[in-house]
VEXLUMDREN-651134 format. One record per atom (N, C-alpha, C): residue in three letters; y negated, x, z; atom name. Coordinates in Angstrom, 3 decimals. Example, Ala and Ser with C-alpha at 12.3 -4.5 7.8 and 13.67 -1.06 7.14 Angstrom:
BEGIN
+------+----------+----------+----------+------+
| rest |       c2 |       c1 |       c3 | atom |
+------+----------+----------+----------+------+
|  ala |    5.690 |   13.190 |    7.800 |    N |
|  ala |    4.500 |   12.300 |    7.800 |   CA |
|  ala |    3.300 |   13.200 |    7.800 |    C |
|  ser |    2.250 |   12.850 |    7.080 |    N |
|  ser |    1.060 |   13.670 |    7.140 |   CA |
|  ser |   -0.030 |   12.900 |    7.870 |    C |
+------+----------+----------+----------+------+
***
This chain:
BEGIN
+------+----------+----------+----------+------+
| rest |       c2 |       c1 |       c3 | atom |
+------+----------+----------+----------+------+
|  met |    5.369 |   -5.200 |   14.703 |    N |
|  met |    4.826 |   -6.200 |   14.934 |   CA |
|  met |    4.683 |   -6.500 |   16.885 |    C |
|  asn |    3.409 |   -7.029 |   16.976 |    N |
|  asn |    3.321 |   -7.720 |   17.806 |   CA |
|  asn |    3.841 |   -9.451 |   18.271 |    C |
|  ala |    4.201 |   -8.405 |   20.127 |    N |
|  ala |    5.403 |  -10.266 |   19.612 |   CA |
|  ala |    5.000 |  -11.414 |   19.926 |    C |
|  glu |    3.510 |  -10.612 |   20.345 |    N |
|  glu |    2.799 |  -12.247 |   20.591 |   CA |
|  glu |    1.953 |  -12.324 |   19.115 |    C |
|  thr |    1.410 |  -12.110 |   18.219 |    N |
|  thr |    1.202 |  -12.354 |   17.206 |   CA |
|  thr |    1.869 |  -12.373 |   15.622 |    C |
|  ser |    3.341 |  -11.506 |   15.923 |    N |
|  ser |    3.446 |  -11.235 |   14.701 |   CA |
|  ser |    2.720 |  -10.562 |   13.520 |    C |
|  thr |    1.767 |   -9.651 |   13.892 |    N |
|  thr |    1.311 |   -8.609 |   14.042 |   CA |
|  thr |    1.674 |   -7.316 |   13.621 |    C |
|  pro |    1.948 |   -7.277 |   11.989 |    N |
|  pro |    2.723 |   -6.026 |   11.923 |   CA |
|  pro |    2.136 |   -4.829 |   12.741 |    C |
|  thr |    2.203 |   -3.392 |   13.422 |    N |
|  thr |    1.790 |   -2.517 |   13.773 |   CA |
|  thr |    2.080 |   -0.860 |   12.872 |    C |
|  arg |    0.919 |   -0.330 |   13.590 |    N |
|  arg |    1.403 |    1.188 |   13.048 |   CA |
|  arg |    1.271 |    1.560 |   14.274 |    C |
|  arg |    2.123 |    2.320 |   14.680 |    N |
|  arg |    2.005 |    3.060 |   15.954 |   CA |
|  arg |    3.142 |    4.915 |   15.970 |    C |
|  thr |    2.223 |    5.474 |   16.913 |    N |
|  thr |    2.580 |    6.802 |   16.928 |   CA |
|  thr |    3.767 |    7.227 |   18.074 |    C |
|  cys |    4.669 |    8.010 |   18.577 |    N |
|  cys |    4.645 |    7.825 |   19.186 |   CA |
|  cys |    3.933 |    8.970 |   20.356 |    C |
|  arg |    4.011 |    8.766 |   21.422 |    N |
|  arg |    2.358 |    9.966 |   22.459 |   CA |
|  arg |    3.727 |   10.468 |   23.194 |    C |
|  pro |    3.270 |   12.371 |   23.405 |    N |
|  pro |    4.284 |   12.524 |   24.267 |   CA |
|  pro |    4.742 |   12.729 |   25.041 |    C |
|  gly |    6.567 |   12.309 |   25.697 |    N |
|  gly |    6.622 |   11.442 |   26.611 |   CA |
|  gly |    7.383 |   10.595 |   26.570 |    C |
|  trp |    6.916 |    9.812 |   24.689 |    N |
|  trp |    7.909 |    8.530 |   25.254 |   CA |
|  trp |    9.431 |    8.183 |   24.650 |    C |
|  pro |    9.757 |    7.969 |   24.588 |    N |
|  pro |   10.009 |    6.786 |   25.956 |   CA |
|  pro |    9.702 |    7.256 |   27.016 |    C |
|  pro |    9.654 |    6.655 |   28.706 |    N |
|  pro |    9.797 |    7.377 |   29.523 |   CA |
|  pro |   10.967 |    7.799 |   30.181 |    C |
|  arg |   11.335 |    8.410 |   30.664 |    N |
|  arg |   12.941 |    8.612 |   31.144 |   CA |
|  arg |   13.112 |    7.540 |   31.480 |    C |
|  ala |   12.576 |    6.736 |   33.078 |    N |
|  ala |   12.859 |    5.406 |   33.199 |   CA |
|  ala |   13.047 |    4.397 |   32.699 |    C |
|  ala |   13.044 |    4.434 |   31.489 |    N |
|  ala |   12.736 |    3.448 |   30.913 |   CA |
|  ala |   13.980 |    3.354 |   29.902 |    C |
|  ala |   14.864 |    4.760 |   29.862 |    N |
|  ala |   15.692 |    5.401 |   28.905 |   CA |
|  ala |   16.326 |    3.701 |   28.428 |    C |
|  pro |   17.152 |    3.612 |   30.729 |    N |
|  pro |   18.165 |    3.090 |   30.020 |   CA |
|  pro |   18.271 |    1.641 |   29.548 |    C |
|  arg |   17.405 |    1.479 |   29.694 |    N |
|  arg |   17.046 |    0.061 |   28.952 |   CA |
|  arg |   17.980 |   -0.733 |   27.125 |    C |
|  pro |   18.059 |   -1.706 |   27.714 |    N |
|  pro |   19.166 |   -1.980 |   26.097 |   CA |
|  pro |   18.352 |   -1.931 |   25.324 |    C |
|  trp |   16.660 |   -1.985 |   25.265 |    N |
|  trp |   15.684 |   -2.602 |   24.065 |   CA |
|  trp |   14.413 |   -2.611 |   24.778 |    C |
|  thr |   13.364 |   -1.741 |   23.853 |    N |
|  thr |   12.718 |   -1.189 |   23.809 |   CA |
|  thr |   11.042 |   -2.376 |   23.985 |    C |
|  ser |   11.767 |   -3.616 |   24.123 |    N |
|  ser |   10.939 |   -4.894 |   24.054 |   CA |
|  ser |   10.964 |   -5.975 |   24.674 |    C |
|  pro |   10.781 |   -6.007 |   26.050 |    N |
|  pro |   11.326 |   -6.884 |   27.497 |   CA |
|  pro |   11.024 |   -8.122 |   26.445 |    C |
|  his |    9.993 |   -8.039 |   25.995 |    N |
|  his |    9.036 |   -9.530 |   26.206 |   CA |
|  his |    8.724 |   -9.616 |   24.763 |    C |
|  cys |    9.983 |   -9.221 |   23.621 |    N |
|  cys |   10.573 |  -10.007 |   22.475 |   CA |
|  cys |   11.065 |  -11.319 |   23.140 |    C |
|  ala |   10.989 |  -12.320 |   22.115 |    N |
|  ala |   11.617 |  -13.995 |   22.610 |   CA |
|  ala |   13.001 |  -13.359 |   21.753 |    C |
|  pro |   13.857 |  -14.186 |   21.445 |    N |
|  pro |   14.651 |  -14.501 |   20.684 |   CA |
|  pro |   14.024 |  -14.633 |   19.275 |    C |
|  ala |   15.068 |  -13.850 |   18.733 |    N |
|  ala |   14.896 |  -14.177 |   16.752 |   CA |
|  ala |   13.347 |  -13.453 |   16.988 |    C |
|  ser |   12.840 |  -12.826 |   17.552 |    N |
|  ser |   11.559 |  -12.915 |   17.134 |   CA |
|  ser |   11.323 |  -11.211 |   16.799 |    C |
|  ile |    9.677 |  -11.069 |   15.891 |    N |
|  ile |    9.433 |  -10.236 |   15.081 |   CA |
|  ile |    8.718 |   -9.301 |   15.675 |    C |
|  cys |    8.838 |   -7.772 |   16.973 |    N |
|  cys |    7.111 |   -7.460 |   17.939 |   CA |
|  cys |    7.490 |   -5.907 |   17.080 |    C |
|  ala |    6.221 |   -5.869 |   17.627 |    N |
|  ala |    6.260 |   -3.978 |   18.083 |   CA |
|  ala |    7.484 |   -2.833 |   18.345 |    C |
|  ser |    7.259 |   -1.672 |   18.511 |    N |
|  ser |    8.875 |   -1.214 |   18.791 |   CA |
|  ser |    8.383 |    0.277 |   18.801 |    C |
|  pro |    8.166 |    1.195 |   20.324 |    N |
|  pro |    7.491 |    2.436 |   19.995 |   CA |
|  pro |    9.087 |    3.265 |   19.569 |    C |
|  ala |   10.483 |    2.496 |   19.689 |    N |
|  ala |   10.819 |    3.308 |   19.339 |   CA |
|  ala |   11.535 |    4.256 |   17.609 |    C |
|  leu |   10.703 |    4.336 |   17.411 |    N |
|  leu |   10.849 |    4.222 |   16.152 |   CA |
|  leu |   10.301 |    5.746 |   15.875 |    C |
|  cys |    9.247 |    6.188 |   16.642 |    N |
|  cys |    8.436 |    6.938 |   16.234 |   CA |
|  cys |    7.611 |    6.677 |   15.359 |    C |
|  ser |    7.253 |    6.889 |   14.983 |    N |
|  ser |    6.612 |    7.179 |   12.764 |   CA |
|  ser |    5.551 |    5.814 |   13.054 |    C |
|  asp |    4.832 |    6.810 |   12.207 |    N |
|  asp |    3.527 |    6.121 |   11.704 |   CA |
|  asp |    3.358 |    4.817 |   10.365 |    C |
|  glu |    4.704 |    4.300 |   10.139 |    N |
|  glu |    4.695 |    3.312 |   10.042 |   CA |
|  glu |    5.197 |    2.296 |   10.015 |    C |
|  tyr |    4.848 |    1.219 |    9.600 |    N |
|  tyr |    5.227 |   -0.766 |    9.908 |   CA |
|  tyr |    6.367 |   -0.308 |   10.233 |    C |
|  ser |    6.748 |   -1.448 |   11.020 |    N |
|  ser |    8.520 |   -1.605 |   11.241 |   CA |
|  ser |    8.749 |   -2.988 |   12.144 |    C |
|  leu |    9.470 |   -3.791 |   11.669 |    N |
|  leu |   10.204 |   -4.573 |   11.970 |   CA |
|  leu |   10.809 |   -4.960 |   13.483 |    C |
|  thr |   10.970 |   -5.255 |   14.766 |    N |
|  thr |   11.810 |   -5.569 |   15.570 |   CA |
|  thr |   11.617 |   -7.488 |   15.140 |    C |
|  leu |   13.602 |   -6.683 |   15.280 |    N |
|  leu |   13.896 |   -8.206 |   14.798 |   CA |
|  leu |   15.489 |   -8.596 |   15.841 |    C |
|  ser |   14.965 |   -9.301 |   16.484 |    N |
|  ser |   15.890 |   -9.728 |   17.846 |   CA |
|  ser |   16.703 |  -10.884 |   18.228 |    C |
|  ala |   17.659 |  -12.075 |   18.614 |    N |
|  ala |   18.710 |  -12.387 |   18.441 |   CA |
|  ala |   19.158 |  -12.255 |   20.181 |    C |
|  pro |   19.227 |  -13.655 |   20.311 |    N |
|  pro |   20.551 |  -13.214 |   21.977 |   CA |
|  pro |   21.755 |  -13.905 |   21.085 |    C |
|  val |   22.849 |  -13.380 |   22.201 |    N |
|  val |   23.847 |  -12.966 |   21.527 |   CA |
|  val |   25.044 |  -14.032 |   23.023 |    C |
|  glu |   25.234 |  -14.789 |   22.690 |    N |
|  glu |   26.627 |  -15.869 |   22.824 |   CA |
|  glu |   28.303 |  -15.481 |   23.243 |    C |
|  met |   28.636 |  -15.408 |   24.617 |    N |
|  met |   30.332 |  -15.400 |   24.192 |   CA |
|  met |   30.964 |  -16.861 |   24.889 |    C |
|  glu |   31.457 |  -17.733 |   24.039 |    N |
|  glu |   32.147 |  -18.556 |   24.779 |   CA |
|  glu |   30.904 |  -19.645 |   25.161 |    C |
|  gly |   29.640 |  -19.684 |   25.496 |    N |
|  gly |   28.870 |  -20.519 |   25.132 |   CA |
|  gly |   27.602 |  -20.335 |   26.350 |    C |
|  arg |   27.727 |  -18.051 |   26.751 |    N |
|  arg |   27.084 |  -18.024 |   27.654 |   CA |
|  arg |   26.596 |  -16.973 |   27.129 |    C |
|  phe |   25.448 |  -16.454 |   27.710 |    N |
|  phe |   24.190 |  -15.680 |   27.642 |   CA |
|  phe |   25.167 |  -14.364 |   27.474 |    C |
|  ala |   25.549 |  -13.246 |   26.597 |    N |
|  ala |   25.950 |  -12.954 |   26.812 |   CA |
|  ala |   24.952 |  -10.761 |   27.168 |    C |
|  gly |   23.785 |  -11.477 |   25.924 |    N |
|  gly |   22.823 |  -10.606 |   26.090 |   CA |
|  gly |   21.849 |  -10.618 |   24.402 |    C |
|  val |   21.551 |   -9.557 |   24.286 |    N |
|  val |   20.298 |   -9.340 |   22.648 |   CA |
|  val |   20.871 |   -8.506 |   21.963 |    C |
|  ala |   21.591 |   -9.009 |   20.861 |    N |
|  ala |   21.106 |   -7.817 |   19.391 |   CA |
|  ala |   19.650 |   -7.810 |   18.555 |    C |
|  ala |   19.757 |   -6.753 |   18.821 |    N |
|  ala |   18.253 |   -6.241 |   18.236 |   CA |
|  ala |   18.621 |   -5.187 |   17.075 |    C |
|  ala |   17.841 |   -4.394 |   16.179 |    N |
|  ala |   17.227 |   -3.908 |   15.322 |   CA |
|  ala |   16.266 |   -3.078 |   14.660 |    C |
|  asp |   15.587 |   -2.492 |   14.309 |    N |
|  asp |   14.298 |   -1.788 |   14.166 |   CA |
|  asp |   14.761 |   -1.076 |   12.990 |    C |
|  val |   13.313 |   -1.803 |   12.209 |    N |
|  val |   13.437 |   -1.852 |   10.425 |   CA |
|  val |   12.465 |   -1.815 |   10.157 |    C |
|  tyr |   12.132 |   -0.068 |    9.008 |    N |
|  tyr |   11.177 |    0.029 |    8.311 |   CA |
|  tyr |   10.603 |   -0.859 |    8.114 |    C |
|  leu |    9.484 |   -1.460 |    6.931 |    N |
|  leu |    9.442 |   -2.476 |    6.958 |   CA |
|  leu |    9.420 |   -1.925 |    5.355 |    C |
|  arg |    9.422 |   -1.089 |    4.761 |    N |
|  arg |    9.273 |   -0.978 |    3.851 |   CA |
|  arg |   11.611 |   -0.754 |    2.832 |    C |
|  his |   11.797 |   -0.584 |    3.790 |    N |
|  his |   12.966 |   -0.974 |    3.868 |   CA |
|  his |   13.516 |   -2.413 |    3.851 |    C |
|  phe |   12.844 |   -2.870 |    4.861 |    N |
|  phe |   13.186 |   -4.887 |    4.766 |   CA |
|  phe |   12.705 |   -5.586 |    3.602 |    C |
|  glu |   11.171 |   -4.949 |    3.080 |    N |
|  glu |   10.616 |   -5.271 |    1.224 |   CA |
|  glu |   11.578 |   -4.946 |    0.464 |    C |
|  ala |   12.534 |   -3.461 |    0.483 |    N |
|  ala |   13.368 |   -2.744 |   -0.386 |   CA |
|  ala |   15.177 |   -4.512 |   -0.098 |    C |
|  ala |   14.999 |   -4.147 |    1.130 |    N |
|  ala |   16.212 |   -5.505 |    0.657 |   CA |
|  ala |   15.592 |   -7.130 |    0.174 |    C |
|  val |   14.418 |   -7.625 |    0.493 |    N |
|  val |   14.488 |   -8.704 |    0.445 |   CA |
|  val |   13.694 |   -8.998 |   -1.214 |    C |
|  met |   13.430 |   -7.781 |   -1.994 |    N |
|  met |   12.512 |   -8.112 |   -3.139 |   CA |
|  met |   13.389 |   -8.302 |   -4.522 |    C |
|  pro |   14.962 |   -8.004 |   -4.266 |    N |
|  pro |   15.110 |   -8.220 |   -5.289 |   CA |
|  pro |   15.333 |  -10.462 |   -5.424 |    C |
|  met |   15.399 |  -10.849 |   -4.056 |    N |
|  met |   15.427 |  -12.506 |   -3.847 |   CA |
|  met |   14.187 |  -12.978 |   -4.100 |    C |
|  leu |   13.806 |  -11.859 |   -4.186 |    N |
|  leu |   11.716 |  -12.400 |   -4.376 |   CA |
|  leu |   11.617 |  -12.854 |   -5.487 |    C |
|  arg |   12.344 |  -11.354 |   -6.192 |    N |
|  arg |   11.419 |  -11.572 |   -7.541 |   CA |
|  arg |   12.499 |  -12.816 |   -8.825 |    C |
|  arg |   13.368 |  -13.222 |   -8.110 |    N |
|  arg |   13.788 |  -14.506 |   -8.865 |   CA |
|  arg |   13.585 |  -15.753 |   -7.982 |    C |
|  leu |   12.616 |  -15.856 |   -8.044 |    N |
|  leu |   11.729 |  -17.206 |   -7.372 |   CA |
|  leu |   11.475 |  -17.268 |   -8.646 |    C |
|  pro |   10.951 |  -18.595 |   -8.717 |    N |
|  pro |    9.968 |  -19.805 |  -10.111 |   CA |
|  pro |    8.078 |  -18.737 |  -10.480 |    C |
|  gly |    8.264 |  -18.220 |   -9.355 |    N |
|  gly |    6.577 |  -17.789 |   -9.604 |   CA |
|  gly |    6.619 |  -16.112 |   -8.693 |    C |
|  pro |    5.428 |  -15.490 |   -8.740 |    N |
|  pro |    5.258 |  -14.384 |   -7.428 |   CA |
|  pro |    5.452 |  -14.982 |   -5.895 |    C |
|  ala |    6.021 |  -15.080 |   -5.406 |    N |
|  ala |    6.083 |  -14.496 |   -3.926 |   CA |
|  ala |    5.907 |  -13.201 |   -2.843 |    C |
|  his |    5.490 |  -14.177 |   -1.829 |    N |
|  his |    5.550 |  -13.102 |   -0.703 |   CA |
|  his |    5.800 |  -13.755 |    0.032 |    C |
|  leu |    6.711 |  -12.833 |    2.063 |    N |
|  leu |    6.867 |  -13.861 |    3.159 |   CA |
|  leu |    5.975 |  -13.206 |    4.092 |    C |
|  val |    5.578 |  -13.644 |    4.885 |    N |
|  val |    4.493 |  -13.709 |    5.450 |   CA |
|  val |    4.835 |  -14.716 |    7.184 |    C |
|  asn |    3.977 |  -13.554 |    8.227 |    N |
|  asn |    4.166 |  -14.034 |    8.937 |   CA |
|  asn |    3.237 |  -15.074 |    9.649 |    C |
|  ala |    3.589 |  -15.510 |   11.188 |    N |
|  ala |    2.024 |  -16.887 |   11.554 |   CA |
|  ala |    1.143 |  -15.966 |   10.991 |    C |
|  arg |    0.367 |  -15.152 |   11.801 |    N |
|  arg |   -1.133 |  -14.612 |   11.550 |   CA |
|  arg |   -1.280 |  -15.025 |    9.297 |    C |
|  gly |   -0.106 |  -14.573 |    8.557 |    N |
|  gly |   -0.519 |  -14.744 |    7.543 |   CA |
|  gly |   -0.156 |  -13.214 |    6.852 |    C |
|  arg |    0.055 |  -12.322 |    7.481 |    N |
|  arg |    0.352 |  -10.514 |    7.717 |   CA |
|  arg |    1.683 |  -10.752 |    6.772 |    C |
|  val |    1.625 |   -9.730 |    5.632 |    N |
|  val |    2.471 |  -10.119 |    3.929 |   CA |
|  val |    3.793 |   -9.035 |    5.205 |    C |
|  thr |    4.693 |   -8.962 |    4.800 |    N |
|  thr |    6.075 |   -8.434 |    5.199 |   CA |
|  thr |    7.129 |   -7.667 |    4.244 |    C |
|  ala |    6.672 |   -8.382 |    3.044 |    N |
|  ala |    7.351 |   -8.194 |    1.653 |   CA |
|  ala |    6.567 |   -8.889 |    0.454 |    C |
|  ser |    6.722 |   -7.854 |   -0.715 |    N |
|  ser |    6.014 |   -9.259 |   -1.324 |   CA |
|  ser |    6.724 |   -8.646 |   -3.395 |    C |
|  ala |    6.729 |   -9.610 |   -3.707 |    N |
|  ala |    7.228 |   -9.274 |   -5.187 |   CA |
|  ala |    5.802 |  -10.035 |   -6.189 |    C |
|  asp |    4.563 |  -10.169 |   -5.266 |    N |
|  asp |    3.229 |  -10.642 |   -5.713 |   CA |
|  asp |    2.225 |  -10.111 |   -5.622 |    C |
|  pro |    2.206 |   -9.282 |   -6.486 |    N |
|  pro |    0.881 |   -8.004 |   -6.641 |   CA |
|  pro |   -0.088 |   -8.551 |   -6.323 |    C |
|  ala |   -0.455 |   -9.551 |   -5.891 |    N |
|  ala |   -2.175 |  -10.417 |   -6.165 |   CA |
|  ala |   -1.759 |   -9.453 |   -3.906 |    C |
|  his |   -0.384 |   -9.563 |   -3.522 |    N |
|  his |   -0.426 |   -9.956 |   -1.668 |   CA |
|  his |    0.730 |   -8.956 |   -1.675 |    C |
|  leu |    0.539 |   -7.543 |   -1.392 |    N |
|  leu |    0.757 |   -6.196 |   -1.160 |   CA |
|  leu |    1.123 |   -6.225 |    0.892 |    C |
|  ala |    2.820 |   -5.688 |    0.797 |    N |
|  ala |    3.655 |   -5.603 |    2.173 |   CA |
|  ala |    2.297 |   -4.677 |    3.647 |    C |
|  gly |    1.643 |   -5.363 |    4.259 |    N |
|  gly |    0.935 |   -5.649 |    4.794 |   CA |
|  gly |   -0.165 |   -5.630 |    4.825 |    C |
|  ser |   -1.081 |   -6.315 |    3.775 |    N |
|  ser |   -2.058 |   -7.503 |    3.763 |   CA |
|  ser |   -2.425 |   -7.955 |    4.242 |    C |
|  leu |   -3.182 |   -8.957 |    4.305 |    N |
|  leu |   -3.338 |  -10.349 |    4.473 |   CA |
|  leu |   -3.607 |  -11.693 |    4.183 |    C |
|  thr |   -2.984 |  -12.692 |    4.435 |    N |
|  thr |   -3.444 |  -13.467 |    3.566 |   CA |
|  thr |   -3.612 |  -14.375 |    4.069 |    C |
|  lys |   -4.951 |  -14.994 |    3.959 |    N |
|  lys |   -5.313 |  -16.033 |    4.508 |   CA |
|  lys |   -5.236 |  -17.324 |    3.657 |    C |
|  gly |   -6.283 |  -18.477 |    4.545 |    N |
|  gly |   -5.950 |  -19.585 |    3.740 |   CA |
|  gly |   -5.517 |  -20.306 |    4.943 |    C |
|  pro |   -3.731 |  -20.164 |    4.350 |    N |
|  pro |   -3.087 |  -21.412 |    4.887 |   CA |
|  pro |   -2.779 |  -20.828 |    6.575 |    C |
|  asp |   -2.836 |  -22.555 |    7.005 |    N |
|  asp |   -2.180 |  -21.935 |    8.336 |   CA |
|  asp |   -0.601 |  -21.372 |    8.539 |    C |
|  phe |   -0.216 |  -21.126 |    8.971 |    N |
|  phe |    0.701 |  -20.487 |    8.581 |   CA |
|  phe |    2.057 |  -20.588 |   10.115 |    C |
|  ala |    0.963 |  -20.857 |   11.526 |    N |
|  ala |    2.085 |  -20.550 |   12.170 |   CA |
|  ala |    2.766 |  -21.723 |   12.203 |    C |
|  ala |    1.687 |  -23.047 |   11.817 |    N |
|  ala |    1.417 |  -24.337 |   11.961 |   CA |
|  ala |    2.811 |  -24.944 |   11.228 |    C |
|  val |    3.030 |  -23.816 |    9.886 |    N |
|  val |    4.490 |  -24.476 |    9.202 |   CA |
|  val |    5.281 |  -24.619 |    9.433 |    C |
|  leu |    5.405 |  -22.751 |   10.700 |    N |
|  leu |    6.823 |  -22.389 |   11.085 |   CA |
|  leu |    6.938 |  -23.454 |   12.576 |    C |
|  glu |    6.146 |  -23.763 |   12.852 |    N |
|  glu |    6.125 |  -24.973 |   14.403 |   CA |
|  glu |    6.616 |  -26.029 |   13.548 |    C |
|  arg |    6.454 |  -26.638 |   12.858 |    N |
|  arg |    6.509 |  -27.460 |   11.966 |   CA |
|  arg |    7.811 |  -27.602 |   11.141 |    C |
|  ala |    8.300 |  -26.663 |   10.702 |    N |
|  ala |    9.688 |  -26.033 |   10.128 |   CA |
|  ala |   10.244 |  -27.109 |    9.435 |    C |
|  arg |    9.402 |  -26.874 |    8.650 |    N |
|  arg |    9.462 |  -27.684 |    7.014 |   CA |
|  arg |    8.237 |  -27.430 |    6.442 |    C |
|  pro |    8.819 |  -27.257 |    4.439 |    N |
|  pro |    7.525 |  -26.767 |    3.665 |   CA |
|  pro |    6.789 |  -27.442 |    3.952 |    C |
|  ala |    5.530 |  -26.772 |    3.194 |    N |
|  ala |    4.300 |  -27.183 |    2.884 |   CA |
|  ala |    3.027 |  -27.308 |    1.647 |    C |
|  arg |    2.496 |  -27.277 |    1.516 |    N |
|  arg |    1.756 |  -26.859 |    0.686 |   CA |
|  arg |    0.067 |  -26.931 |    1.011 |    C |
|  tyr |   -0.366 |  -25.852 |   -0.131 |    N |
|  tyr |   -1.378 |  -25.355 |    0.299 |   CA |
|  tyr |   -2.076 |  -24.666 |   -0.944 |    C |
|  arg |   -3.362 |  -25.437 |   -1.728 |    N |
|  arg |   -4.150 |  -25.317 |   -2.912 |   CA |
|  arg |   -3.419 |  -24.725 |   -4.003 |    C |
|  gly |   -2.406 |  -25.495 |   -4.184 |    N |
|  gly |   -1.057 |  -24.529 |   -5.258 |   CA |
|  gly |   -0.552 |  -23.298 |   -4.903 |    C |
|  leu |    0.276 |  -23.215 |   -3.277 |    N |
|  leu |    1.096 |  -22.949 |   -2.646 |   CA |
|  leu |    1.837 |  -23.554 |   -2.267 |    C |
|  arg |    3.173 |  -23.227 |   -2.645 |    N |
|  arg |    4.176 |  -23.520 |   -1.864 |   CA |
|  arg |    4.918 |  -22.674 |   -0.754 |    C |
|  met |    5.078 |  -22.900 |    0.508 |    N |
|  met |    5.000 |  -22.505 |    2.232 |   CA |
|  met |    6.184 |  -22.724 |    2.757 |    C |
|  val |    7.327 |  -22.631 |    2.841 |    N |
|  val |    8.810 |  -22.579 |    2.880 |   CA |
|  val |    9.387 |  -21.961 |    4.733 |    C |
|  pro |    9.545 |  -22.041 |    5.497 |    N |
|  pro |    9.169 |  -21.643 |    6.816 |   CA |
|  pro |   10.933 |  -20.759 |    6.495 |    C |
|  cys |   10.908 |  -19.648 |    6.780 |    N |
|  cys |   12.360 |  -19.532 |    7.555 |   CA |
|  cys |   13.452 |  -19.771 |    8.367 |    C |
|  arg |   14.248 |  -20.201 |    8.048 |    N |
|  arg |   16.084 |  -20.709 |    9.504 |   CA |
|  arg |   15.564 |  -18.910 |   10.694 |    C |
|  asp |   15.569 |  -19.285 |   11.312 |    N |
|  asp |   15.898 |  -18.652 |   12.531 |   CA |
|  asp |   15.121 |  -17.033 |   12.771 |    C |
|  ile |   14.151 |  -16.419 |   11.766 |    N |
|  ile |   13.090 |  -16.188 |   11.501 |   CA |
|  ile |   11.615 |  -15.784 |   11.082 |    C |
|  pro |   11.035 |  -15.314 |   12.531 |    N |
|  pro |    9.225 |  -16.496 |   12.453 |   CA |
|  pro |    8.755 |  -15.709 |   10.969 |    C |
|  leu |    9.142 |  -15.923 |    9.663 |    N |
|  leu |    8.815 |  -15.607 |    7.947 |   CA |
|  leu |    8.369 |  -16.896 |    8.095 |    C |
|  val |    7.399 |  -17.100 |    6.763 |    N |
|  val |    7.273 |  -17.648 |    5.399 |   CA |
|  val |    6.862 |  -17.756 |    4.164 |    C |
|  leu |    7.768 |  -18.359 |    3.540 |    N |
|  leu |    8.301 |  -17.753 |    2.623 |   CA |
|  leu |    6.471 |  -18.245 |    1.518 |    C |
|  val |    5.690 |  -17.862 |    0.680 |    N |
|  val |    4.869 |  -18.019 |   -0.104 |   CA |
|  val |    5.254 |  -18.282 |   -1.359 |    C |
|  ile |    5.315 |  -19.136 |   -2.258 |    N |
|  ile |    5.531 |  -19.150 |   -3.572 |   CA |
|  ile |    3.975 |  -19.865 |   -4.507 |    C |
|  ser |    3.002 |  -18.405 |   -5.472 |    N |
|  ser |    3.227 |  -19.260 |   -6.187 |   CA |
|  ser |    2.571 |  -20.132 |   -7.344 |    C |
|  ala |    1.519 |  -20.743 |   -7.690 |    N |
|  ala |    1.928 |  -21.646 |   -8.818 |   CA |
|  ala |    1.778 |  -19.792 |   -9.972 |    C |
|  arg |    2.475 |  -20.416 |  -10.891 |    N |
|  arg |    2.104 |  -19.557 |  -11.795 |   CA |
|  arg |    1.314 |  -19.318 |  -12.780 |    C |
+------+----------+----------+----------+------+
***
């Protein structure tokens, strides 16, 4: 994912990546904001991936960052049972409308959902509606749950 846009990106490693000078860094995307989804070359594959990160505090003080690179296909498999239990076809999108997981055949993972202002839904941090869609911002991660009317 691109840290500034939360857009899934396909990335293939180039020879010599990561540079030896960069190896000691504790994460490969230092520009990632807490609880963000961003691009990470660490997986070195030609698949969509998510880098999820969050600040770690100990006794109220910043202690570091916890991060995990997750293939989009694994993320989708993990959330699919929950999406299928919802009252209508559902999918998860980022601020730009890029589908990260879907139980709705009309919205495949990696595709773009156009129309609603998903960034505004995330910014307001409360549910919204748009032309028969119910949009619910996810807590602590920059994704919106989109549920279509049956």
